[in-house]
C-alpha positions in Angstrom: 43.3 64.5 8.9 40.8 65.4 6.2 43.6 65.5 3.6 44.7 62.0 4.6 41.1 60.7 4.4 40.8 62.3 1.0 44.0 60.5 -0.2 42.8 57.2 1.2 39.5 57.6 -0.7 41.3 58.3 -3.9 43.5 55.3 -3.5 40.5 53.1 -2.9 38.7 54.6 -5.9 41.7 53.8 -8.1 41.9 50.3 -6.8 38.3 49.6 -7.7 38.4 51.2 -11.1 39.2 48.6 -13.8 39.7 49.1 -17.4 36.5 48.0 -19.1 37.0 45.6 -22.0 35.7 46.7 -25.4 32.8 44.5 -26.6 33.9 42.4 -29.5 33.7 38.9 -30.8 36.3 37.7 -28.3 34.7 39.5 -25.4 31.1 38.5 -26.0 31.1 36.1 -23.0 32.7 38.7 -20.8 30.0 41.2 -21.8 27.2 38.7 -21.1 28.8 37.9 -17.8 29.0 41.6 -16.9 25.3 42.0 -17.8 24.4 38.9 -15.7 26.4 40.1 -12.7 24.8 43.6 -13.0 21.3 42.2 -12.7 22.3 39.6 -10.1 23.9 42.2 -7.9 21.0 44.5 -8.4 18.4 41.9 -7.3 20.5 41.0 -4.3 20.6 44.6 -3.1 16.8 45.2 -3.5 14.7 45.5 -0.4 11.4 46.8 -1.5 11.8 45.4 -5.0 11.9 41.8 -3.8 8.5 42.3 -2.1 7.1 43.9 -5.3 8.4 41.1 -7.5 6.8 38.5 -5.2 3.5 40.4 -5.4 3.8 40.5 -9.2 4.5 36.8 -9.5 1.6 35.9 -7.2 -0.7 38.1 -9.3 0.4 36.5 -12.5 -0.1 33.0 -11.0 -3.6 34.0 -9.9 -4.4 35.5 -13.3 -3.1 32.7 -15.5 -3.7 29.6 -13.4 -6.6 30.1 -11.0 -8.7 32.2 -13.3 -8.2 29.9 -16.2 -9.3 26.9 -14.2 -12.5 28.5 -12.9 -13.6 31.0 -15.5 -12.3 29.8 -18.9 -13.5 26.3 -19.6 -12.0 24.4 -22.6 -14.7 25.2 -25.2 -13.5 23.0 -28.0 -13.0 19.9 -25.8 -16.5 20.2 -24.3 -18.4 20.8 -27.5 -16.4 18.7 -30.1 -15.1 15.2 -29.9 -12.7 14.7 -32.8 -9.9 16.8 -34.0 -11.6 17.2 -37.4 -14.7 18.8 -35.8 -12.5 21.2 -33.8 -10.5 22.1 -36.9 -13.7 22.8 -38.9 -15.2 24.9 -36.2 -12.1 27.1 -35.8 -11.7 27.5 -39.5 -15.3 28.5 -39.8 -15.0 31.1 -37.1 -11.8 32.6 -38.5 -13.0 32.8 -42.1 -16.6 33.9 -41.7 -17.5 37.4 -42.9 -19.1 39.9 -40.6 -22.9 40.0 -41.0 -23.9 43.7 -41.3 -27.5 42.9 -40.2 -26.5 41.7 -36.7 
């Protein structure tokens, strides 16, 4: 019984083994498709990972959207009216030298 089971497992293993194509110019799409299917299948099988990715995306949304709206006002638009004034201010801030007395 155990021997028959072992033979069946070996047959199944041989059936699932495919000869992997060698990456080359003609097989580039095949390689990209294999990479895509690798990640697609990996994300499908995740259980805890899906929850963690949702948490990460929510945190990124909060950091870049919510915090920007409330804590980082648009300094140039509130203090300067024309594009030339904004350009001059930015150029002045980037090219000024550090004052050692401050």
